Steps between C-alpha positions, in 0.01 A plus 500: 500500500267241351601606155871490580495182712251302295434617147854623407655181633256261335640221289284592204638779279148613407416566865819697554433696185152592634646620833778712352280783360298495818810568704601770251166673538513466875832685505393755238168601656556423869874544528481786744297295749702417814443121459653511155783734606613263776508208252676670211812290537293178485308633203822577317633154580193348334536724193870397484401133499262577211792625288624139471166375362499380137197709415578842350172620655618415849840659433338821377266515804797436728712777349212748531434381856860551609496857367170573677631355825794734485284799417248427776769468766506808721804407710843567349662232715261236369547626141873441547429150623270430208776600253760298691270195487466531122875535456567166667 
């Protein structure tokens, strides 16, 4: 949560850009861990915020992250909620 609460919400774009790939790797390599699974909605929310960044790098990381979050989700009900959140 330190990454999501501190680094990804920092006022400096360089700090946010450093935290984005870290979160992506966390989901990619530890996505099946129960702590990550219970925070998938929050993780997707942060990736969604990254889509509005000016940096193409951040937008690319965010789009890959959103796809990974969906793929890592094991519960169909939560998958439906993730899709509904993106559609808003």
